[in-house]
C-alpha positions in Angstrom: 0.0 0.0 0.0 1.3 3.4 -0.9 2.4 5.8 1.9 -0.3 8.4 0.7 -3.0 5.8 0.9 -2.0 4.8 4.4 -1.9 8.5 5.4 -5.4 9.0 4.1 -6.7 6.0 6.1 -5.0 7.1 9.3 -6.1 10.7 9.0 -9.7 9.7 8.1 -10.2 7.2 10.8 -7.9 7.9 13.8 -6.5 11.0 15.2 -6.4 13.7 12.6 -8.6 16.9 12.6 -10.4 16.4 9.3 -14.0 15.5 9.4 -15.2 12.4 7.6 -18.9 11.8 7.2 -20.2 8.3 6.8 -23.6 6.7 7.0 -22.9 4.9 10.2 -24.7 5.0 13.6 -24.7 8.9 14.2 -25.7 9.0 17.8 -24.9 12.1 19.7 -22.5 12.7 22.5 -23.6 14.5 25.8 -22.2 16.1 28.8 -22.3 14.0 32.0 -21.9 17.0 34.3 -24.0 19.5 32.3 -24.4 22.0 35.0 -20.6 22.6 35.5 -19.1 25.6 33.7 -16.5 25.0 31.1 -12.7 25.6 31.8 -11.6 28.1 29.2 -7.9 28.3 28.9 -5.8 30.4 26.5 -4.8 28.0 23.7 -1.2 29.1 23.7 -0.9 28.2 27.4 -2.8 25.0 26.8 -0.5 23.9 24.0 2.5 24.6 26.0 1.7 21.7 28.3 1.8 19.2 25.4 4.7 20.4 23.3 8.0 18.6 23.0 9.9 19.4 26.3 6.7 20.5 28.1 5.2 19.2 31.3 3.4 16.4 29.3 6.5 15.1 27.6 8.4 12.3 29.3 11.5 13.1 27.3 13.4 11.3 24.5 16.1 10.4 26.9 13.7 8.6 29.3 14.1 4.8 29.6 11.3 2.6 31.0 13.6 1.2 33.7 14.2 4.7 35.2 11.0 4.5 37.2 9.2 1.5 38.6 6.7 0.2 36.2 3.0 0.0 36.9 1.5 -3.1 38.3 -0.5 -3.9 35.3 0.8 -5.7 32.2 1.8 -3.7 29.0 -1.2 -5.0 27.1 -3.9 -3.2 29.1 -3.7 0.4 27.6 -4.0 -1.2 24.1 -7.0 -3.4 25.1 -8.4 0.0 26.4 -8.0 1.4 23.1 -9.7 -1.5 21.5 -12.7 -1.0 23.6 -12.6 2.8 22.8 -12.7 1.9 19.0 -15.7 -0.3 19.7 -17.9 2.3 21.5 -16.9 5.6 20.2 -15.7 7.3 16.9 -15.7 11.2 16.8 -14.8 12.4 13.4 -15.4 16.1 14.0 -12.7 18.7 13.7 -10.2 19.0 16.5 -10.5 22.7 17.1 -13.5 24.6 18.6 -16.8 23.0 17.8 -19.6 25.6 17.1 -22.2 23.2 18.5 -21.1 20.2 20.4 -24.7 19.0 20.4 -24.3 18.2 16.8 -21.2 16.0 17.1 -22.0 12.5 16.2 -20.7 9.2 17.5 -20.1 6.9 14.5 -20.2 3.8 16.7 -23.1 2.3 18.6 -22.3 2.9 22.4 -22.3 -0.9 23.1 -19.5 -3.2 24.0 -20.5 -5.5 21.0 -17.4 -5.9 19.0 -18.5 -3.7 16.2 -15.1 -3.3 14.8 -14.8 -7.1 14.6 -18.1 -8.0 13.0 -18.9 -4.8 11.0 -22.5 -5.2 9.7 -22.3 -9.1 9.8 -22.2 -11.5 7.0 -24.8 -9.9 4.9 -23.8 -6.2 5.3 -20.0 -6.8 5.5 -19.4 -10.0 3.4 -15.8 -9.2 2.9 -15.0 -10.0 6.5 -16.3 -13.6 6.2 -15.1 -16.8 4.6 -17.1 -17.3 1.3 -17.4 -21.1 1.8 -18.2 -20.9 5.5 -19.7 -17.5 6.2 -20.1 -18.2 9.9 -16.3 -17.8 10.2 -14.3 -14.6 10.0 -11.4 -14.3 7.6 -7.9 -14.0 8.9 -4.7 -13.6 6.9 -3.4 -16.7 5.0 -0.4 -16.8 7.1 -2.4 -17.0 10.2 -0.4 -14.2 12.0 -2.0 -11.2 10.3 -5.3 -9.7 9.4 -6.9 -10.3 6.1 -5.9 -7.7 3.6 -6.6 -6.7 0.0 -3.8 -6.7 -2.6 -2.7 -3.3 -1.5 -2.2 -4.2 2.1 -5.3 -2.5 3.4 -6.9 -4.5 6.3 -10.4 -6.0 5.8 -11.8 -5.0 9.2 -14.9 -3.5 10.7 -12.9 -0.4 12.0 -9.8 0.7 10.2 -8.5 2.3 13.4 -7.9 -1.3 14.5 -4.9 -1.5 12.2 -3.3 1.8 13.3 -0.3 0.0 15.0 0.9 -3.5 15.5 -0.6 -4.1 18.9 -4.0 -3.1 17.8 -4.0 -5.2 14.7 -2.9 -8.3 16.6 -5.6 -7.8 19.2 -8.0 -7.6 16.4 -6.6 -10.8 15.1 -7.0 -12.5 18.4 -10.7 -11.6 18.5 -11.3 -12.9 14.9 -9.6 -16.2 16.1 -11.8 -16.2 19.3 -14.9 -16.0 17.2 -13.7 -18.9 15.0 -12.9 -21.0 18.0 -16.4 -20.6 19.2 -17.8 -21.3 15.7 -15.9 -24.6 15.7 -17.0 -25.5 19.2 -20.6 -24.7 18.7 -20.7 -26.6 15.4 -19.1 -29.6 17.2 -22.0 -29.3 19.8 -24.6 -29.6 17.1 -25.7 -26.0 16.8 -27.6 -25.5 13.5 -25.9 -23.6 10.6 -28.9 -21.2 10.5 -28.0 -19.8 14.0 -24.4 -20.7 14.2 -23.0 -17.3 13.4 -25.3 -15.4 15.8 -24.6 -17.9 18.7 -20.8 -17.6 18.1 -21.1 -13.8 17.9 -23.1 -13.6 21.2 -20.6 -16.0 23.0 -17.6 -14.0 21.8 -19.2 -10.7 22.9 -20.2 -12.1 26.3 -16.6 -13.3 27.0 -15.4 -9.8 25.9 -17.9 -8.1 28.2 -16.9 -10.4 31.0 -13.2 -9.4 30.5 -14.2 -5.6 30.6 -16.2 -6.0 33.8 -14.3 -8.7 35.7 -10.7 -8.0 34.8 -10.1 -4.8 33.0 -12.2 -2.5 35.1 -11.2 -3.8 38.6 -7.5 -3.3 37.7 -8.2 0.2 36.3 -10.5 1.6 38.9 -10.3 -0.8 41.9 -12.4 -3.8 42.7 -14.4 -2.1 45.3 -15.7 0.6 42.9 -16.4 -2.1 40.3 -18.3 -4.2 42.9 -20.4 -1.2 44.0 -21.3 -0.3 40.4 -22.3 -3.8 39.5 -24.5 -4.1 42.5 -26.1 -0.7 42.7 -25.6 0.7 39.2 -24.1 4.2 38.1 -25.2 7.2 40.1 -24.4 9.9 37.4 -24.6 8.1 34.1 -28.0 7.4 33.0 -29.1 6.0 29.7 -32.0 7.9 28.2 -35.0 5.5 28.0 -32.5 2.6 27.9 -30.5 4.3 25.0 -26.9 4.5 26.0 -24.7 7.4 25.0 -21.1 8.5 25.4 -20.3 11.5 27.5 -17.8 14.0 26.4 -16.1 13.8 29.8 -15.4 10.1 28.9 -14.5 10.4 25.3 -12.5 13.6 25.4 -10.9 13.4 28.9 -11.1 10.5 31.2 -10.9 7.6 28.8 -7.8 9.0 27.3 -5.8 8.1 30.4 -4.3 5.1 28.5 -2.0 7.4 26.5 0.0 8.0 29.7 0.3 4.2 30.1 2.1 3.6 27.0 5.8 2.6 27.4 8.7 4.4 25.7 9.8 1.0 24.2 8.5 -2.5 23.8 10.1 -5.9 23.2 7.6 -7.1 20.6 8.9 -10.7 20.4 12.2 -12.4 21.2 14.0 -10.9 18.1 12.1 -7.7 17.5 12.6 -4.7 19.9 12.9 -2.8 22.1 11.3 -0.1 20.0 8.6 2.6 20.3 5.0 2.3 19.1 5.6 5.1 16.5 7.0 5.0 14.0 8.4 1.6 14.4 5.1 -0.2 14.9 2.9 1.9 12.6 0.2 -0.2 10.9 -1.7 -0.1 7.8 0.3 -2.8 6.0 1.2 -6.4 5.9 2.7 -7.9 9.2 5.7 -10.2 8.6 6.0 -13.3 10.6 9.1 -12.0 12.4 7.1 -9.0 13.6 4.1 -10.8 15.1 3.6 -10.0 18.8 4.6 -12.7 21.2 1.7 -12.0 23.7 3.5 -13.7 26.6 5.8 -10.7 26.7 2.9 -8.3 27.2 0.3 -10.1 29.3 0.9 -12.5 32.3 0.5 -16.1 31.3 1.0 -19.0 33.7 4.3 -20.9 33.1 5.9 -17.8 31.5 8.1 -15.1 33.1 6.2 -12.0 34.2 5.3 -9.8 31.1 6.4 -6.2 30.5 4.4 -3.8 32.6 2.6 -0.6 31.5 4.0 2.7 32.3 2.7 4.3 35.4 0.1 7.1 34.9 1.9 10.3 35.7 0.7 13.1 33.4 3.4 12.5 30.9 3.4 10.7 27.5 6.3 8.9 25.8 8.1 10.8 23.0 6.6 8.7 20.3 3.1 10.2 21.2 4.4 13.7 21.7 5.7 13.8 18.2 3.2 11.6 16.2 4.0 10.6 12.6 2.2 12.6 10.1 0.5 9.5 8.7 -1.3 9.3 12.2 -1.8 13.0 13.1 -2.2 14.6 9.7 -0.1 17.4 11.1 3.4 18.5 10.1 6.4 17.7 12.3 6.5 20.4 14.9 2.9 21.4 14.7 1.2 21.6 18.0 -1.4 18.9 16.7 1.4 16.4 16.1 1.4 16.0 20.0 -1.2 13.6 21.2 -1.1 15.4 24.6 -2.2 18.6 22.9 -4.8 16.8 20.9 -6.2 15.4 24.2 -6.1 18.9 25.9 -7.7 20.5 22.8 -10.6 18.1 22.5 -11.6 18.9 26.1 -11.3 22.6 25.6 -13.2 22.3 22.3 -16.3 20.8 23.9 -16.2 23.0 26.9 -15.4 20.4 29.6 -15.1 21.5 33.2 -11.8 21.5 35.2 -11.0 18.4 37.1 -11.3 20.3 40.3 -14.9 21.3 39.5 -15.8 17.5 38.8 -14.2 16.6 42.0 -16.2 19.2 44.1 -19.4 18.0 42.2 -18.7 14.4 43.2 -18.0 15.3 46.8 -14.3 14.5 46.5 -11.5 16.6 47.9 -9.7 18.2 44.9 -6.0 17.7 44.4 -3.9 20.5 45.9 -1.5 22.6 43.8 1.4 20.6 45.0 -0.3 17.4 43.9 -1.0 18.8 40.4 2.5 20.0 40.3 2.3 22.3 37.3 3.6 25.8 36.8 0.0 26.8 36.1 -2.5 29.4 37.1 -6.1 28.3 37.7 -7.7 25.0 37.6 -6.7 21.9 35.7 -8.0 20.5 32.2 -10.0 17.5 33.1 -7.8 15.0 31.1 -4.7 16.1 32.7 -6.3 16.1 36.2 -7.3 12.5 35.8 -3.7 11.6 35.1 -2.4 13.7 38.0 -5.0 12.2 40.2 -4.0 8.6 39.5 -0.3 9.6 40.1 -1.0 11.5 43.4 -3.6 9.1 44.9 -2.5 5.7 43.5 1.1 6.1 42.4 0.0 5.8 38.8 -1.3 2.2 39.2 -5.0 3.1 38.7 -7.4 5.9 38.3 -8.7 8.0 41.2 -12.2 9.0 42.1 -12.8 11.4 39.3 -11.3 9.4 36.5 -12.6 6.1 38.1 -16.2 7.4 38.5 -16.4 8.6 34.9 -14.8 5.6 33.3 -16.4 3.0 35.5 -20.0 4.4 35.3 -19.8 4.7 31.5 -18.5 1.2 30.9 -20.9 -0.5 33.3 -23.6 1.7 32.1 -23.3 0.8 28.5 -23.2 -2.9 29.1 -26.2 -2.8 31.5 -28.2 -0.7 29.1 -27.5 -3.2 26.2 -30.6 -5.5 25.9 -28.3 -8.2 24.4 -25.5 -8.2 27.0 -25.1 -11.0 29.4 -25.9 -8.6 32.2 -29.4 -8.1 30.7 -30.1 -11.6 29.5 -28.2 -13.9 31.9 -26.6 -12.1 34.8 -25.3 -15.3 36.3 -23.5 -16.3 33.0 -19.9 -17.4 33.3 -17.4 -17.9 30.4 -17.7 -21.2 28.7 -14.1 -21.3 27.3 -11.4 -22.7 29.4 -8.7 -20.3 30.8 -5.1 -21.1 31.7 -6.0 -20.6 35.3 -8.7 -23.0 36.5 -12.0 -21.3 37.0 -11.0 -18.1 35.2 -11.2 -16.6 31.7 -9.3 -13.4 30.9 -7.7 -11.5 28.1 -4.7 -13.6 28.1 -6.9 -16.6 27.2 -8.1 -14.6 24.1 -4.5 -13.6 23.1 -3.0 -17.0 23.9 -5.7 -19.7 23.9 -5.1 -22.5 26.4 -4.3 -25.0 23.6 -1.5 -22.7 22.4 -0.1 -21.6 25.9 
């Protein structure tokens, strides 16, 4: 695939400011804390935070072993990104939006693997095997996504090919579906319902991972248990129709950018290297570049995996100076920095300060010493969420502001989905075996038991 074609895909579907209209879902975003006033910061001051050498830049000379790693494995911010692509897609301009009420979400706000299945065998036939349309296509080598002759991935969401880790997670979920097809077929499930049953089983396993493994490590098991028992207090689906709050999409759920390591050992022979530009996607994956997931997620019988970076308000240099293929911005432009893009998105939709949200939730706001910025006034919500995690939990998980927003939205969208396991069978447990007896987690998707 040509470099110009790759650039267009990346800019149209990932991080760039250009708007792309498409006849997809089109639901609207909303404010979660609509009564709170926006934090309006001078853009020059705002962008100083995210420029190379600024407070949000970890620095090109930083090595991952200079500070203790987080407790969580390296895979988790990328799985978080996979979830983000499943439930939200904002293709509006990056700058100020004249009317945030008109910004559309081009994904259904459900944890339903839309990026894996597209519109199903009828609406997206190019994702499925011609001779066995219950099965999803994978690349002929088995270690890459299916692609056309120009190397463009055949996937439900092109963002899931943005970098190597994303494409390999996508591949793992394609394989999960096909494992379930084989199992259900062996159990005698009829061909007329085989795809639907496999899709439901894969989606429920995915939702189980979100609620029982991902969220507890991200916001704390006690907060998750309370949400699962009593439900969200602030996030309310309108008449059962879920939505994505701006505070989630444009601030709190962007926490994962601060968990990305400076460098990764991809497999035994490839690495250490940064995500960008070394692992940029939108092209064929050679066998010697396939991810060895045992280096990125803990697997019984293997040494501990690489860990994520602690959340501390700083991004690795590969995200402060994004390739033009990803950002659509020239080198040195403020919008080549993902930190500035995160800050600008919050400003553009009029998000409140982190301190204002804390007071609204009845939480003691961080002190100026905890925020630790040369900064007058209150803190942009995205940066506050990162600083809160650092100050209150040593960067291992989100604090009360970030944890409330992220936890309530993810639990809320699963609970409001009439097809989720929480709605149809709350006592359901995964049917696939896990490497640890009695459990099933992300490691079992990435490295099935029979391959571990």
